[in-house]
C-alpha positions as CSV (number, residue, x, y, z in Angstrom):
1,S,153.0,27.7,109.5
2,S,150.1,25.5,109.3
3,K,149.3,23.8,112.7
4,Q,146.5,23.2,114.5
5,S,144.5,23.2,118.0
6,S,143.6,20.6,120.3
7,K,142.2,22.2,123.6
8,K,138.2,23.1,123.9
9,I,136.9,25.7,122.0
10,R,133.8,28.3,122.2
11,F,130.8,28.3,119.7
12,A,129.9,31.3,118.2
13,T,126.7,33.0,116.3
14,A,127.0,34.4,112.8
15,T,127.8,37.9,114.1
16,G,130.8,36.0,116.4
17,A,129.1,36.6,119.8
18,A,128.5,33.8,122.3
19,G,125.0,32.0,121.9
20,S,123.0,30.0,119.5
21,I,123.5,29.6,116.5
22,G,122.3,31.8,113.9
23,A,120.1,34.0,116.3
24,T,121.1,37.7,115.0
25,K,121.5,39.1,111.7
26,P,124.9,39.5,110.8
27,R,126.5,42.4,110.8
28,I,128.7,44.6,107.9
29,I,132.4,44.4,108.2
30,R,133.6,47.6,107.4
31,D,137.4,48.0,105.2
32,D,139.1,50.2,107.5
33,S,138.4,47.7,110.6
34,I,141.3,45.8,109.1
35,K,144.7,46.4,109.8
36,G,147.9,44.2,110.6
37,C,151.5,44.1,109.2
38,D,153.9,42.2,107.4
39,D,157.4,41.0,107.9
40,V,159.5,43.4,106.1
41,G,158.1,46.8,108.1
42,N,154.7,47.6,106.2
43,F,151.9,48.4,108.3
44,Y,148.5,48.7,106.4
45,N,145.4,50.8,107.9
46,T,142.8,49.3,106.1
47,Q,142.3,45.7,104.1
48,T,142.1,48.4,100.6
49,E,145.9,49.2,101.3
50,L,146.6,45.5,101.8
51,A,144.5,44.5,98.7
52,Q,146.5,46.5,96.4
53,Y,149.8,45.7,97.9
54,Q,148.9,41.9,97.4
55,E,147.6,42.5,93.8
56,E,151.2,44.1,92.8
57,N,153.1,41.4,94.2
58,R,150.7,38.5,93.4
59,D,152.5,36.6,90.7
60,Q,155.5,36.8,92.5
61,W,154.7,35.9,95.6
62,Y,152.8,32.6,94.1
63,A,155.8,31.8,92.1
64,S,158.2,31.6,95.0
65,N,155.4,29.2,96.9
66,N,155.3,26.9,93.9
67,E,158.8,26.7,94.5
68,W,157.9,26.1,98.4
69,W,155.4,23.2,97.6
70,R,157.0,21.8,94.8
71,H,157.1,18.1,95.7
72,D,159.5,16.8,93.4
73,G,162.3,18.7,95.7
74,G,160.8,18.0,99.3
75,G,159.2,20.6,99.4
76,G,156.1,22.0,101.7
77,Y,157.5,22.2,105.9
78,G,159.8,19.7,105.3
79,G,159.4,16.6,108.1
80,H,159.8,12.7,108.1
81,T,156.2,12.3,106.1
82,D,154.3,13.8,104.0
83,E,151.6,14.8,107.1
84,E,154.7,17.3,108.2
85,A,155.4,18.1,105.1
86,M,151.7,19.5,104.9
87,I,151.3,20.8,108.4
88,G,155.0,21.3,110.1
89,D,154.6,18.9,112.7
90,Q,153.8,15.8,113.7
91,G,150.3,17.0,114.6
92,G,148.6,15.8,112.0
93,E,146.4,12.8,113.9
94,A,145.2,15.0,116.5
95,D,143.7,17.7,114.0
96,G,142.2,14.8,112.2
97,V,140.3,13.8,115.3
98,E,139.2,17.1,116.2
99,G,138.0,17.8,112.8
100,L,135.9,15.2,112.3
101,A,134.3,16.0,115.5
102,F,133.8,19.4,114.2
103,L,132.2,17.8,111.5
104,D,130.2,15.3,113.6
105,S,128.8,18.5,115.7
106,L,127.5,20.0,112.7
107,L,125.2,16.7,111.7
108,V,124.0,16.5,115.6
109,E,123.2,20.3,115.0
110,S,121.0,19.6,111.8
111,S,119.3,16.4,113.5
112,S,118.3,18.8,116.4
113,Q,117.2,21.0,114.0
114,N,115.0,18.8,112.1
115,K,113.3,17.2,115.5
116,N,112.4,20.6,116.1
117,N,110.8,21.1,113.0
118,I,113.3,23.9,112.4
119,N,114.3,23.7,108.5
120,T,113.1,20.4,108.5
121,N,114.2,20.3,104.2
122,K,118.2,21.1,105.4
123,K,119.1,17.4,106.8
124,L,122.5,16.8,106.0
125,K,124.1,14.2,103.2
126,F,127.0,12.7,103.3
127,V,127.8,11.3,99.4
128,R,130.0,13.8,97.6
129,A,132.8,16.0,98.8
130,I,135.3,18.4,97.8
131,D,139.0,18.6,99.4
132,A,139.9,21.9,98.3
133,G,143.9,22.6,98.8
134,A,144.1,18.7,98.7
135,G,147.7,18.8,98.8
136,V,148.7,14.7,100.1
137,G,145.2,14.2,100.6
138,R,145.7,14.2,104.9
139,V,142.3,16.0,105.1
140,T,140.5,13.2,102.8
141,K,141.7,10.4,104.6
142,L,141.5,10.9,107.9
143,I,138.1,13.2,108.0
144,L,136.2,12.8,104.6
145,L,136.4,9.8,103.7
146,K,135.1,8.1,106.8
147,R,131.8,10.3,106.6
148,Y,131.7,11.0,102.8
149,D,131.1,8.0,99.7
150,T,133.2,9.7,97.3
151,V,136.1,12.5,97.6
152,Q,137.3,15.4,95.2
153,L,141.0,16.0,95.6
154,V,141.9,19.4,94.2
155,E,145.3,20.2,94.1
156,A,147.7,22.8,92.5
157,D,150.6,21.1,92.6
158,A,150.9,18.4,90.2
159,G,153.3,16.5,92.4
160,W,151.3,16.3,95.8
161,S,148.5,15.3,93.5
162,K,150.3,12.6,92.0
163,R,151.8,11.4,95.5
164,S,148.4,11.7,97.3
165,K,147.1,8.4,95.0
166,T,149.7,6.3,97.2
167,Y,149.2,8.0,100.1
168,L,146.1,7.2,100.4
169,G,146.2,4.0,99.4
170,R,144.5,1.7,96.5
171,K,141.0,0.8,98.5
172,R,141.0,4.6,99.5
173,A,142.1,5.9,95.9
174,T,139.0,4.0,94.3
175,R,136.2,6.1,96.1
176,C,138.5,9.7,94.9
177,T,138.7,11.6,91.4
178,F,141.9,14.1,91.6
179,T,141.8,17.6,90.2
180,C,145.4,19.3,89.5
181,A,144.5,23.3,89.3
182,R,144.3,26.2,91.7
183,L,141.5,26.8,93.6
184,E,140.6,30.8,91.9
185,D,141.0,29.1,89.0
186,F,138.6,25.9,89.3
187,D,135.6,25.7,87.1
188,N,132.4,26.5,88.9
189,D,130.6,23.9,87.7
190,S,126.6,24.8,87.6
191,N,125.6,21.7,86.8
192,D,123.3,19.5,89.1
193,S,124.6,16.4,88.9
194,N,128.2,17.9,90.0
195,K,127.1,19.3,93.3
196,V,128.4,17.9,96.6
197,D,127.2,17.9,100.0
198,L,130.3,19.2,101.5
199,I,133.7,21.1,100.8
200,W,136.4,21.3,103.3
201,L,138.9,24.2,102.7
202,Q,142.1,24.0,105.6
203,W,144.7,26.0,105.4
204,T,144.7,27.1,102.5
205,L,143.3,30.6,102.2
206,Q,146.4,31.6,103.8
207,Y,148.4,31.1,100.5
208,L,145.7,33.5,98.6
209,T,145.5,36.9,98.0
210,D,142.4,38.3,99.8
211,A,141.0,38.4,96.3
212,D,141.8,35.1,95.0
213,A,140.4,34.0,98.5
214,V,137.0,35.4,97.5
215,E,137.0,33.9,94.2
216,T,138.2,30.9,95.4
217,L,135.0,31.0,98.0
218,Q,132.6,32.0,95.3
219,N,133.4,29.0,92.4
220,L,133.6,26.5,96.0
221,A,130.2,27.4,97.0
222,A,128.6,27.4,93.4
223,R,129.9,23.8,93.5
224,M,127.4,23.2,96.7
225,V,124.0,21.8,97.1
226,L,121.4,24.1,97.3
227,R,120.1,24.8,100.9
228,T,122.2,21.9,102.4
229,G,125.9,21.8,100.9
230,I,128.0,23.2,103.5
231,L,131.6,24.7,103.3
232,V,133.8,24.0,105.7
233,V,137.2,26.8,106.6
234,K,139.7,26.3,108.8
235,E,142.6,28.8,109.1
236,N,144.7,29.8,111.5
237,R,144.8,32.9,113.7
238,P,146.8,35.4,115.5
239,Y,147.4,33.8,119.3
240,G,150.0,34.6,122.0
241,G,151.5,37.4,122.0
242,A,149.9,38.7,118.7
243,R,147.0,40.9,118.8
244,Q,143.9,39.2,117.6
245,D,142.5,41.5,115.8
246,R,145.3,41.9,113.4
247,F,146.6,40.1,110.1
248,Q,150.2,39.2,110.3
249,M,151.5,38.3,106.8
250,E,154.4,36.6,105.9
251,T,156.3,37.7,102.1
252,P,159.1,36.0,100.2
253,E,161.7,38.7,100.8
254,G,161.2,38.3,104.5
255,S,160.3,34.4,105.1
256,G,160.4,32.4,101.8
257,R,157.2,32.2,101.2
258,Y,153.9,34.3,101.2
259,D,151.2,33.4,104.1
260,I,148.9,35.7,106.2
261,T,147.3,35.1,109.1
262,R,143.9,36.8,109.2
263,S,142.0,37.4,112.6
264,D,138.0,36.3,113.2
265,E,136.9,40.3,111.7
266,H,139.3,39.5,108.7
267,H,138.2,35.9,107.5
268,R,134.3,37.2,108.0
269,L,135.1,40.1,105.5
270,L,136.1,37.8,102.7
271,F,133.0,35.8,103.8
272,Q,131.0,38.4,103.6
273,R,132.3,39.6,99.7
274,A,131.9,35.9,99.0
275,G,128.1,36.0,99.4
276,L,128.7,33.5,102.2
277,T,127.2,33.4,106.1
278,V,128.6,31.9,108.9
279,N,126.2,29.3,110.7
280,H,128.8,27.7,113.0
281,A,132.1,28.8,114.4
282,E,134.4,27.6,116.8
283,E,137.6,29.2,118.4
284,G,140.6,26.8,118.8
285,V,144.0,27.6,120.4
286,E,145.7,28.4,117.5
287,T,142.9,28.0,114.6
288,H,139.4,28.8,113.5
289,S,137.0,26.8,112.1
290,Y,133.2,28.2,110.1
291,A,130.7,25.8,108.7
292,L,129.3,28.1,105.8
293,G,126.6,28.6,103.9
294,C,125.5,30.6,101.0
295,T,123.4,33.6,101.2
296,V,120.6,33.3,98.8
């Protein structure tokens, strides 16, 4: 489920080891280091095995997810509010506070680098942002509009995209544009005038196959301002009694929807294939948060 963490997090380098950001060269992650299971008894020894099974079932799984999310039927996780329908509990406000703190930490880091004459041409800007997989606009309301002038909300479900205008309210909505599109099909517009300073992608990759996750990351990265653009990804991680180095996949047959909880290593493999580097990472009780930049 899309639940968030609220306890203290740790900082990590691009390789996942504790220390200063970007201190060492990212290592290459192997396909056979990704292993895990699903909820109908299958075990996968490599990422290739997983990707093949995902591809075979992709259309059926996505159709099930479309029905599960459908707003007209009170879709998503249910509950008494739009935010509960998005994330499955009442922790939306706490998650917003945590997300804003993560974003502000990137600003502090950038300011510190500028003072030390490190990458002085990489000062962060706070003009335009994209809320990717926006749902009802929870991240836009609680995080992005508090720091950015304008936000483009991209959401696949037409019902939730329409609902987001009401959820945000007229004043906030005037600073937003609304796009109904699946992220793997989202136009990677290379026009410089349409570049954005930040893209926020939260609890969305978990509903995509690995292949579509990579394509989504590539499409979004193409929309970022060169050198200073940041792609923030926040996703669930295995925690509690689960092995933290193995993914857990739910399927419509077993759980009523497709949903995969990936390990840190698994996420980094997808980032690697998308041509992205991890500039900053934090680990929460149930989540990982990443600030990504383009390799080139």
